[in-house]
Steps between C-alpha positions, in 0.01 A plus 500: 500500500628241739406490868856577623512807273162623625608452861829682433318798350255513791779486758719759331242748371232517771579723798297538817336840544629667815188717506284186523717346772499817712122545469441138595729517805338813641151366434393742225278402210706350215215498247624631165867477601702271278666217692788464250668711235505293183785583263411242238238554233353250263275456201391180332829457311745731679650562842638844587774540760699805613791601277776423753367151567589342164848382604368324809222341294741371233735358768211324672380348174849385402548329836157341517415421138842399370544831317176497310223754513201477276457810289685827494560769758467857378658783692482845346650460152718197581384146432626212712475174309414254774473195280880468489714384789661844513255789499611705201421872467421611145 
C-alpha cells in the first residue's frame, strides 16, 4: 500500500475515544483505556474496512492513483474489479 492510502485510512477510520479524553481531563487513570477506536483491520495480505466505507475508498483511490487499485475489493458477495478504470461489480 502507498503512503497516501495508509494516511487516508488512518485519518478516516481511527476515532478518538471520548472515554479516554474525559478521564484524562479530570485526572483519572487512563491505564487500559484505548486512546482510539480503530475501524480498520489487517492481515499480511488483506485490509478490512467497514462495509459502508467502500465507496469513499474507491473514490479516493481513483483520484489519487489515476483509477488504479492493486487487487480486488470484496464486499459481501459482490466483487469490485479494481484493476480496471471503472470498478465493475460482478
